[in-house]
N, C-alpha and C positions, 0 to 999 in steps of 0.2 A: 220447403224450397230454399236453396242456398242463396245468400245475398252476396256471395263472393264476386268480386270484380276481376276481370281479366285485362291485363295490360301487356301490350307488346312493347318490348324494349329493343331499340336499334341503337347500340352504343355509339356509332359514328366512326369517324376516320381519324387518323393521325393521333393527336393527343386527347381527343374527345373521350374515348373509352376510359382513359385514366381518371376522368371526373365522373363518368357515368357508373362504372362498376361499384365504387365505394358509396355512391349515392343510393343505388339500389340496395346495397347491403345495409345501409342506414334504415331505409324504409322497411326492409325485411325484419330488422331488429325490433321494430315497433309492433310487430305481430298483428298487422291489419288483415282484414279479410280480402286480400288481393293476391292473385296469382300472376307471377311475372314470367312471360314467355320470351325466349331469345331465338327467333327464327334466323335462318341464314340470310346474309346480305353482303353487299359490297364485293371487295376483291376475293375474299374466301369463297363466296357463293359463285363467282365467275369460274373458279377452279373446280368446285364441286358440282355446280348445276349448269354452268355455261352462261349464266346471266347474273348480274348484280341484284336482280329483283325477281327471285323465283316465284312460281305460282303459289307455293305453300306459304311464302311470306305475305303475299297479297291476301290469301285466305285468312291468315292469322290476323292481319290488320282489320279485315272486314268483320271478323267475329269478335274482336276485342271491344272493350268499353272505351279504350283510349290507347294512344301510342305515345311513348316517351322516346324522343329522338335526341341523340347527342348533337353532333354537327357533321354534316356530310360533304363529301367531295367525290370527284371521280365516279366510281361505279355505284355510289349510293344516291346520286342525284335523282335517278328515276323514282326512287321511293318517295322523296320529298315532293316531286311533281304529282305523284299519285295522292299523297296525303293532302295536297292543296287542291288541285283541280279535280282529281278523281273523287275526293270526299267532300268537295264544295266548302272548304273551310275559309270563308270569306273574311273573317274578322281576326286580325292578328293583334293581340293585346300585348303591349310591351311596357311594363311598369319600370319606372326609374325612381327609386326612393333612397335618399342618403341617410345613413345612420352614423353616429359618432364612431370614429375609428377608421372609417373608410377614407382612402387617400384621394380626396377631391383636390383639383387644382384651384378651386375657388377659396377665397378668404373666408366667406360666410355661406357655406352650403346648407346651413340649417333649414329645415322645413321644405326641402325639395321632395316632393311626393306627387308625381304626375304619371300619366299613362299616355304613351303614343299609341293611338289606335290606327293601324295601317290596313287599308283595303288590300286584300291578299291575292286577288284573282285577276284584276284588270290592269289598266294603265300600261306602261311599258313592260310590266312583268309578263304579259302574254307572249312576248318574244317574237312579235311579227315584224319582219324586216328582211332586207336583202340588198341586192345591187340596185343602184339608182336607176339604171336604164330599164328595169322592170316596170317602172312607173311612167315612162315616156308615152306609151300609147294612151294614157289617160288624159294627156294634154293639160296637166295641172300647171297653174301659174301662181306666182307670188306678186300680190299687189304692192308689197313693200319693196321688193327688189325690182319690180316692173319687168320681170322676165319669166319665161316659161321654165319649168323644171328641166326640160331637155336643154334649153339654152344655157342654163346655169351649169348643168352637168358637163356639157361639151366645153364650156369656157374653162372649167376648173378640173378637167380630166376625169370626170366620173366621180363616183362616191358610193356611199351606203345610206340607207334610210331605216328608220324604225317608226312604227305606228303607235301612237298613244291613244288608247281606247278607254273611254268612260261611258258606261251605260246609265240610263236613268234608274233602272231597277237596282243595279249594283251600287250606285251612289246612295240611293235612299236606304237600302238595308244597312249599309255601314254607318250612315249618319244616325239612323234610329238606334242602332246598337250603341253608338256613342252617348246618346241622350239617356238611354236606359241605364248604361253603366254609370253615368254621372248622377243619375237619380239614386242608384244603389249606394254610391259613395257618399252622397249627401245624407242619406238615411243613417250611414255609419259615422257621421260626424265630420266628413270632409267637405270641401267647398261646394261641390256640385256645379261645375262649370264646364262648358264645351267651347273649344276653340277650333275653328276651321282655318286651314291654310291652303291657298291656291296661288297660281300665277295667272289669274284670269285676265290681267291686263295685257299679257303677252300671248297667252294661249286661250283666246276667248271661247273656243268651241268646247273642248273637253273640260278644261278647268272652269270655264264659265258655267257649264252644266253642273259640275260638282258643287260650286258655290250656290247656284240657283236652288238646287235641291236642298242644300244645307240650310239656307235661309228659310225655305218653305217648311221644312220639318221642324225647325226651331219654334215656329208658331204653335206647334202642338204641345210644347213643353214650357209653358209660362213660368213654371216653378224652377227652371234651370237657367242660370246665367249663360249668355251666349255672346260670342264675338267672332269676327273673322278678320284675318290679316293676309295681305300679300305675302307670299312665302319668304321672300328675302327680308321683309320687315319682321316676320315671325322669327327668323333666324337670329336677328339682332336681339329681339326681346327674350328669346330663350337663353341667350348668354347673359344678358344684363339682369333679367328678373325671372329666373326659372321658377321661383316660388309662386308666381302669379298664375301658373297653369295647373289644370287639374286633368281633364280629358281632352286630348288634342287629336282630332280626326283628320287624316290626310290620305290622299291617293297613294298608291303603292310606292312609287319611287321616292317621294318626299318622306313617307313614313319610314322607309328603310334608312334613309340618310339621317333623319333627325332623331330616330331612336338611338342610333349610334352616338350622335352628338349628346343626347341626354345622358347616355351611359358614361360618356367622358366627363360630364359635369359631376357625377356622383362618385367617380373613382375608377371607371374602366368597364369594358364589356364583360369582364369576368364576374361582374356583380348582377348582370341584367338577365332576367328570365323572359319567357314568352310563351303564350298559348295561342293556338289557332282554332277558332270555333266556327262550325257550320250549323246548319239546321239539325243534323242528325249525327254529327261526329266532331271530335276534337282531338288534336294532337299537340304535343308540348315539346318545345325545342328552345334552348338558350339562344340568344341572338348572336353570340360570338361565333367565330369560325373554328376550324379544326386545329389551329395552332401547331402546324408541322414543325416549326422552329424549336419547340420544346418537347416534342414527342419523345417518350421513353425516359424523361427526367423526373416524373412524378411530382411536378411542381405546378401544374395547371390549377388555377383557382376554381374550385368546384362550387363556389357560391351561386353562380348563375344556374348551374344544373340542379342544385338542391332547391333553390327558389322555384325553378321550373317544375320540379317534382311536387313542390307545395301547391302550385297552381293546379296541377293535375289532381292532387288529393282533394282540393276544394271542389273541383268539378265532379269528382266521384262521390261526394257527400261526406268527406272527412274534413270539414271546415275547422273544427276544433284542433285537430292534429296539425293542419296547415298553419294555424295561428301559433301553435307551440313551436313549430320549426322556425317560423319567422322570429319569434322571441329568442330562440336559441342562437340564431345567426346574429341578431342584434347584440346579444350578450358577449359572444366571442369577439366581435369587433370592438365593443365598448371596453372589454378587458384587454384588448390587444393580445389575445391568447392564441398562439399557434397560427398566426397569419401567414399566408403564402408570400413569396417574394414580390409579386406585383403590388402588394399592399404594404411593403416595407418589412415583412417578416422573413423568417428562415424555415418555416415549417413546410413539410411535404403535403401533397394533396390528401393522403390518407391521414396524416396527423391532424389536419384541419377538420376532416370529417369526424375523427374521434372526439375532438373538442366539442363538436355539435352534439354528438351522441351522448356524451357525458352530461350535457345540460338537459337532455331529453329523458334521462334515466330517472 
């Protein structure tokens, strides 16, 4: 029986494929027991199949052991939605680790090594919203403003609304994931600490529930250090003392914002990988966008994509190879060898990937 793994690759849009293709070539050069499949997607699939997400692409994802996604926009967004809500990938793991040679804005970025764990399916990410007058029949009122919603809308000429949803089950599974992740990191010699961030003082219902669940789950992990902060105080602490954090568990919106902030502390989003995990599926996507401003120039930093691929390899059982890739990346930065322009170098994307491959040979 073959042990080969099957990976669907969606290179992404704009400049993202310029990082993805050499990353896959790097993985193929390692001669792992992995098949890479490139199904149709996005703008090209609209032309050939009439949709950016054809049935054959959905089937390929369903039959794969994992999906490696570049960065999507426009006609690729439906694929991302399916990978999240369709596959139930509730845990978005976003590491931020500084290594010597990375262009951090901090004077002392040494020992920054944290994970922002973003709840991936709830909160404002659900996208429930609309025109304010849709809610008037509910006769909702604000005790703070001492007005009904309809009165406020009429006074200020209408408006829009969005609904923030936190469920007890959703909160508990992401918080437990955080503690299990911290326990793994502690066993590997890291701090083993969980930080929870909410705005429960202003949003007592959804954020209060998230904090309540977090505090309760923490009692089941006496071996793991635990703390919670109001989200704006967490923002200050992340800037002032990022080395104090290990695993930070956040509702979706905060996780999206502060993973970008953590990326900025270590040198930019071009360095930051991500993996999204569910009960039965995982997909992997760097946290940066599609970088349309540099499309076609072959200068996008592929570090995030390569690290994302490393997270995928670890998930597929190639932990030793993933470690080798991380060490190779660290060496390239430490030696300032063929760095891309965002890190102060002049190398192309492909030249950077070649520097990594040389250290893996």
